[in-house]
C-alpha positions in Angstrom: 64.8 112.7 -145.5 66.3 108.9 -145.0 68.2 108.9 -141.8 72.2 107.9 -142.0 73.4 104.8 -141.6 76.1 105.4 -139.3 78.1 109.0 -138.3 81.6 110.2 -138.6 84.1 111.5 -135.8 84.1 115.1 -137.1 79.7 114.8 -137.0 79.9 113.7 -133.3 82.6 116.2 -132.7 80.6 119.2 -134.2 77.3 118.5 -132.3 78.2 117.3 -129.3 81.5 119.9 -129.0 83.5 117.3 -127.1 87.1 116.1 -128.1 87.8 112.8 -129.6 89.6 111.5 -126.5 86.4 111.8 -124.9 84.3 109.8 -127.5 87.1 106.7 -126.9 86.2 107.3 -123.4 82.9 107.3 -123.9 82.7 103.7 -125.8 85.7 102.1 -123.1 83.1 102.5 -120.5 80.0 101.3 -122.8 78.4 104.9 -122.8 78.5 104.2 -126.7 79.0 101.9 -129.0 82.4 100.9 -130.6 82.9 102.9 -134.1 84.0 100.5 -137.4 87.4 101.4 -138.8 87.8 101.8 -142.5 91.0 102.2 -144.0 91.1 103.4 -148.1 94.7 103.4 -148.3 95.1 106.5 -148.8 93.8 108.9 -146.4 94.3 106.6 -143.1 91.8 104.8 -140.9 88.4 106.4 -140.6 85.8 105.7 -137.8 82.1 105.2 -138.8 80.2 105.3 -135.7 76.6 103.7 -135.8 73.6 106.5 -136.4 72.4 105.2 -133.1 75.9 107.1 -131.4 74.6 110.5 -132.1 71.2 110.2 -130.2 74.0 108.7 -127.4 76.1 111.5 -127.8 73.3 114.0 -127.2 72.0 112.3 -124.2 75.3 112.2 -122.9 76.3 115.7 -123.5 72.4 116.7 -121.7 73.0 114.0 -118.7 76.5 115.4 -117.7 74.8 119.3 -116.7 72.8 117.0 -114.0 75.1 113.9 -113.2 78.4 112.4 -113.0 80.0 110.2 -115.5 79.2 106.9 -113.3 75.4 107.8 -113.0 75.4 108.1 -116.4 76.8 104.7 -116.9 73.9 103.3 -115.5 71.6 105.5 -117.1 72.8 104.6 -120.6 72.7 101.0 -119.7 69.3 100.9 -118.6 68.2 102.7 -122.0 70.9 101.1 -124.3 72.0 98.1 -122.3 75.1 97.3 -121.9 77.5 97.8 -125.0 80.4 96.2 -123.2 79.1 92.7 -122.9 77.5 93.2 -126.5 81.4 93.1 -127.7 82.4 90.0 -125.2 80.2 88.1 -127.4 
């Protein structure tokens, strides 16, 4: 079965058990790549996250059992790079 190219807010929330606000905080802190926001003009704005966000979210949820969020930031940057820097280009 091919891997999806993106995941939705609902999928990330269901898999991780965290709130939408937590996902947004993780983006601001550079833990997750920012989603693409799309509007179909009828049902409002929807977020589509890169498929990699699901792997990262799993990593963050597991790491939170042992580390503080600022420590996880360093682990994420070491493994995936700094998304905050990518957005400045």
